[in-house]
N, C-alpha and C positions, 0 to 999 in steps of 0.2 A: 504493500500500500504506500502511495506517495502522499506526503503531507504538504500543506502550504508552508508551515513553519515547524522546524524542529528547534526546541529550546533546550540548550545544553546546560543543565543546572536548574533545580527547582527551588532555589533560595528565595530571598526577598524579591529580587527583580523577576526571576523566572515565574514565580507564583502570580505576580501582577500581570505579566505579559500573557500568561496562559488564560487568565480570567478575562482580561479585556479583549484579546484577539478572538476568543471563541464566542464572545457576545454576538459576533457576526456569524450566523449559522453556516455560511458558505466557506468559512475558513477552517481547515482541518489542522489541528495543532497536536504535536507530540512533545511531551516534557520528559526528558531523560535525567533522572536523579540517581546519583550513585548510592545515596543512603536509603534509609527506610521511610515508609509512608507514615503520616500522622492522620489517619482517616477520622472523619467526624464520629464522635462517640467512642472512639478507640484510641485517642491520642495518648502517648506515653505519659504517665503521671509526672515524670521528670520534666517534660516539656511544658506541661500545664502549670507547674509549680511557680508561684509568685517569687520564690527565692530561686535565682538563676543558677546557683552553684551546683545544684543536683543535676543540671543538664550540661553546663560548660566544663565541668570537671569529670564528665563521664565519657570514657573512650568509645562507648557505644555510638555516640553521636558525632565523632570527630574523625578527621584524617589523622590517624594516630601516629603515623610515621613522619609527619611534617615537622621539620625543625628549621629555625631561622637564626640569624645573627642580628643583633641590634647595635653593636658597637660601631664606631666610625672606622670604615675601611676604605683606603684609597683604591679606586678602580685601576690604578696603574701600579699597584704595589708589587713587590718582588714575589713571584709565584712560589718561591721556596721559603718565604717568611711564615712564621706560625699563623695558623688560621684562627679567627676569633671563635670563642666558645659558642656552641649552638644551644638554643633554648627551644623547648617544646612550644608549638604554636597551636592554639586551640581554634582550628578552622572547622566550621560545621560541615558535617556529612549526614544530612537528614533533610527531608522535605521541609521547606521553610528556611533552610540555611541558617545564617547568623541570627535571624529573628526568632529561631526556635531554641537558641541557647544563650542569647545575650542578656544583658542586664535590664532589658525592656525600657531603656531610656528613649524617650520620644521627643527629640528636639530637632530643630531645623537648620541652625546656623545663623550667621549674621547676613543682613541684606548686602553688606559689602562683599561677602564671599561670591555672590552670584553676579555682582557687577564686575568682579575680577574674572569670573568665568567668561563673561561676554568679552571683556577686554583681551583675554587670551585666545580669542578666536572661536568661542562657542556661541555663535550668533543665535539669538533667540532665547538665551538662558539667563537673562538678567532677573533681578528680584521680582519685578512686577510680572514677569512671564512665568516664574516658577511658583509664586504664592498660590495661584489657583489650584495647582496640583497638590501642594501640601494640604490645602483645604479639602480637596477632593478625596484624599486617601483616608481622612480621619472622621471619627464621630466623637466629638468632644463632649464628655459627660458633665463637664463643669461650667463651660463658657459657651455662650452663643452670641458672637459679635463678629465684627469685620475680619478678625484674625483667624476664625475657626470654621471648620466644616461640621455639619451635623448628619451627613448621610453616607459617610465613607465606610469601608469594610473594617477599619482598624479603630477600636475604641481607645480613647485617650482620657486619662484621669490623673488626679493627684491624691495620694493617701491623706485623708484628713488629719489635722494636727491632733485630734483626740485619740488617734491610734498610734501616734509616734511614741517610741520609747524615750526613756529619760535622757539618753545621749543626744538624740536629735533635738529635743526640747531645749537642752542646755546650749547646743550649738546655735539655735535661733537667738537666745538671749545674748550669747557671746558675739554673734555677728552684729546685732543691734548696737551693743556697747562699743564695738570696733568701728562703727560708722558706716556700715553697709546699709543700703536702702532696701527695704522690704518690698518685694514684687509678688503680686498674687499669681502672676502668669508668666512662666518661663518663655512661652511662645507668643507672648503679646509684643508690644513695642520693645525692640531690642535695646537694652540699656544695662548698665552695671547694677548689681544688687544680688540679694539672695532670694530664694524661692523654694517652694515645694517642687521636687523633681517631677516632671511629666512622664507618665509611663503608658505603654501599650498593653493595657491590662484591664479586665472587667470582671467583676464578681470574684476577685481574688484569684484570677487565673490569667496566665499569659495568653495573648492573642497574637500568634505569629502571622507572618504574611500568608503562609499556607492555610492556617485556620481561618483567617479573615477573607482571603480571596478565593480559596479553593474549597468552599463550603459544600454542603450536600447538594444544593441546587445547582451550583456550577458543575459539580462532578457528574450530574445527570446528562449533561450536554453530549449528544452523540458525536460531536466533532472534536471532543477533547479526549486524548489518551495520556494517562499519567503512568509512566513506566519507572518504577523505583527498583533499587538494586541493579541499576543500569549505569555502567561506567563507560563513557565515550572514550574510545582509544585512538580514533583517527577521523579527520575530516576528509571527505571524498570530493575530489575536484575533477572537473572537465575544463581543461585549459586554465583560465584564471577565474573560473566560476565554481563556487562551492555548491555541490548538488546533494550532499547528504553526509551521513556519519556512519562509522563502524563503532559498535558498542558490544560490551560483554553484559548480557542480560542474565542474571543469576548464574554467571560463569560461562554462558554460551555465547559465542560470537555471532552477531547479527548485523545486517545492514539496513539502514533506513534512508529513504530519499525524500527530498523536499525542494520546494522552490526557493526557500531561504532558510539558512541556519543562523540561529541567534545564540551567541555565547553569553551565558549568564552564570559563569562559574567563579566569579570573584577576581580580585586584583592579583591573586597568585596563580590560579589555575587557568583563567582565560588567556593571559599572554602565553602560558605554556602550551595550550592547544594551538595557538597561532604559530609559535616557533616550531613545534613538531611538524606542522604543515608546510614549513619552509617560508613562513611570513615573519620577518623580523630583522634584526641587525645582521647583515650578510657575513661579517667576519665571524661572529659567534656561531652562526649556522654552519659555516664551512669548517670551523674547528671540530664540529661534531659529525662532519660528513653528511649533513642534511642539505639536499639540493635547494638552492634559493629559488623559491617560486615567485616571491615578490619582496623586494628589499624595503623594509620599513624600520628605520633606525630607532624609533621610539618604543617599539614593542618591548615590554618588560622594564623599561627605564623610568627613572624619576618616581620610584615607589615612595609613597608617603604614609605617615601615621602621625599620631599625636604623642610626643615624648611625655613620659609620666613618671612620677615618683610618689611614694607614700610616706606619711608621717603617722605613727601609730601610738596607741596607749592602751593600757589595761583598763577594762571597763568594770566598775564596781557593779554589784548585782542589780541595783536600782536603774542602771543605765541600759541594761541589755534588752534585746528583743525577747518577747514572750512567746512568739509564734502562735498566739491565740487569735486576736482580731485580724492580724496580717502576718504573712511570712516575708514581707519585704524587708530589705536591709539598707536600701538607699532612700532617704526621705527628704534631705535638704541639700541644695547645691547653691553655688554662687559663681558669678563671673565678675571679673574686674579688669581694669586697663593698667598694664604695666608701664606704659609710656617709655618703653625701651626699644631702641633700634628701629624706630619708625613704624612700630606695630599699630594697627588700627584699634579703636575702642573695643573692649570686650575680648581682648586677645588671650586671656587666661581663664581657666575653669577649675573649680574645686567642688568635690562632692564628699559629703560625710557618710562613711559606711559604718553602720552600727554592728555589722557582722562581717567577718572576713572569710569564712569558710563554713561548710556544712557541719563540721564536727564541733565537739564541746569547746575546744580551745578557740575555734573561730568565733564562737559566741562571746568570748571573753576579750577579744581584741577589736577595737574600733580604729578607724583610720580616716585621715584626710587623703583622698586621692587627688593629686594636683596634676593637671596636664596643660600643655601648651595648646590653647584653643586655636590660635592662628599660627600654624607651623611654618617656619622658614626653611627647614631642612628638607630638601627634595632631591637627594642624590642616591636614594636606594635603588635596588634593581632586583629583578627576577631573571634568572638564567637557567637553562636546562643543564642537568648533570649528565644526561644521556638521552638517546632517542627513545628509550623504553618508556611507554606511557605509565608503567607501574612505578617508575622512579620519581619521587618528589623533586621539584626544581630546587635549585640553590637560591636562597632568599636572603638578601642583605638589606636591612632597613636603613642602615647608616644614620641612625638617629643622632641628633646633635652635631651633624656635619656643618650646620650653620651655628656659630657660637652664640648668636642671639637667643637661640632656644635654651641653651645651658644657662645663660645669664638670667633669663626670665624665671627659670625654675629656682635658681639660687635666690633671687629676689622673692619668689613666692614662699620659700622656706622662712625667710625673715618676716614675712607678713603673717604667716599662719602659726608659727611657733608660739608667739605671745598669746594666741587665743586659748591655748591650754592653761594659761595662768588666770583666765577669767574665773571669778568666784563660782559661777554656775557650773563651769567645766570641772573645777577642782572637786566639786561634790560628786562628780560622776566618773572621774578617771584617776589613774595613778601611773607612774613610771612611763612617761612619754619617751618615744625613741624613733629614730629614722628606720623605716622598714624597707625590706627588699623582697621582691617576688623571686626568690632564689630557687635553684633546683631542689633544695631541701624542702622549702615550703610547698613546691609543686608536688613532690613525692608524697608528703604527708596529706596533701589535698586530694589525692586519688581516692575514689570511693571504694573502700574495701573493709573487711572485718578487722584486719590487723590495725589499720589506722584508726578505726573507731575505738578499739580497745586502748591503744596507746594514748590517744588524745583525751579519753575519759580519765585515765590515770593522771595525765599531765594537768588537766583542768582542776582536779581536786587539789593538786599541789599548789597551783597558782592561786587558788582561793584560800590558801593557808597563810601563815605569817608573812608580813611584808618583806622581811629580810630574805626569806626563802624565794619569794616571787621575784625580787630584784635579781638574785643570783641566777634563777632559771631563765629569766628574760635575757640577761646579759650573756649567758653561756650557750643557750640553746636557740634563741630567736634572733637576737641582734647579730649584725654582720661586722662588728668592730667599730662602728661609728656611734657617736653620742649626739643627743639633741643640741647640747651647748656647742659642740664642735662644729656641726653643720650650720648652725645659726650664726656663729661668731667668727669662724675661721674660714677664710675664702678657699684656701687650699684643701681643707678637709671637705668643705661643701662640694667643690668640684670633683674630688676623688669619689665621694659618695654618689653624686649624680651620675658620673660616668659609669660607675659600677652597677648602680641600681636602676637606672632609667630603662624602662621598657615601653613598648607601644601599648595601646589600649584596644587592640584588635580592630583598628580602623584602616586596614590596608586599602590603599587607593592609588589611582592615577597612572597605572602601568599601560593603559591603552587610551591615552588622553584624546578628548575631542579638541579639535583645533582647525585653524584655517588651512586652505589648500597650500599656501606658501610656507607653512610652518614645517620644517624638516622633521620635527619630533612628534608631530600629530599623527595618530594612528587611525582615528575615526573622525567622521564629519559630525555636525551637530545633530544628526539623526542616528548616530551610532554605527553607520555603515563603515566598514573597513576600507580605507582609501586604496584605490587601485585594484580592488578585488570585487567580483560580483557575487551576489547571493549570500553575503556574510555580514553580520552585525555583531557588535559587542554592546551589551546593555547590562551594566552593573557598576560598582564603584570604581572599576578600573578606568572608566571613561571620564571621571571627574578631571577637569583641568588643574584643580588644586583641591586638597582636602578642605572641606568647610569647617567652620567653628562649631562642630556638633558631633555627637555620636552619629555614625554614618548610616544607620538603618533607615531612618526617615528620608534623608536625602537620596538613598538608593531607591526606595519605593517611589518617591516623587519622580525620579529620573525615568523609571520604568513606566509610570503613568503617562508622562509627557511623550516618551518615544512610542508607546502603544498608540496614542492619538495620531502621531506622525505616520506610523505605519498604516493605520486604517485610512488615513487621508491620502495615501499613495506616495509618501515621502520616505 
């Protein structure tokens, strides 16, 4: 059977495209998703959970072999030099993609982001052009005004303050005393201040893109085929036109044909599909003996994310989540302007996490997660390690390659550390320390019986005498840095940031939209791969620059907008 469209990846973008394109009954659509289905009424409980850690720390829903480097690496470095350490990267492998495992943060970014997209050659993507699609995707349960939609597939809400734990309520008081403006709506007028975080969640359950867009009614459409446990291994071409895919369906090799193939596999796997098909930087392809089908130097290049660090503290019992009224762990966030390096307003973001993992120790540690909202570092890259589609690509995020990102994180530490000294916070926390999402933390975070037993024992000890807790935190949790050191010593702050900085799973920009005369542009403003027929990319990889937001809603918006373009014949 030939389809009109084959969508490679059933994540946030793929779910949107499948729903919108099949609304036209004459269009036959196949979705190929490597992971498992989340069918209505039978969604995995981990996916539905308001607390996201049960999903994103679960190898069942991940590309479990994917590892990345985050440290600064010169692209012209000595090939014999020691390679940077690799970190596990929690990339979703499940219908709904990142929206099925993420923190459910539902924000849009700054209007200046999309003005920059337009300036970088993505014609038709300025703020006034994308706002209607942000409104189209959502059903805001709290606000009905010019900023919000009421009829979209994704419910949006904020956890009411009456359900906040003591830690979040103390943060609010501390933010007020520190001079931050209180904002009722994170997605209203974009300005500095603190706010209840906006989430894609209703009735205390996650609503992923697959749950919202591929509901029971949509799945009844005879022109929609959803094939899960289906890993696309090859794009099929006739000359310079993509005409289908080869895939392993439940382990069996199958071919599917289509008038157009749409890659929606994310900013790591979409460029990998292109490069394995001979579309990408010609030198890199020749190094792997891949025939160059079409030279596009920008494929896999300029990978971006939001560099992030965490400041943590032990939570006293009154501060902790109860898991009764809500299982949420992120309640209150803030954005502010650093005024460093020519950054636009609202260039920094911080969220207070009242729980850091699913286990008993995770409920005793609260953090500030601080990230660079407006990232300047854009020299990361995705490259193939082999021609074998089973081999994960080499991924270098090259975070902090622009020193302004490091300087703003150091400035953020100086701004946030004093908040721990606020009287309201002092009643809720003890033993603040700079935290690291180290391999040790990741290993303990894996969901298994051994970790449950170990963390239960550790939690009882942490709730013991203060001197014992201090020793345990310093010896078993901290990574050799102190709060005073990273706050007052520039060298120690830089050392900590360079060691601890990670991305926040917002991989973007490896197949950027751009103008025809931009040598690094991979796609046009409708997602079509330049110089190739029958092939588009629609996901976060086509962002010209990562927006000042968690990337799920910008990705859904992008798919909504391009779905309209496709149906309009563009």
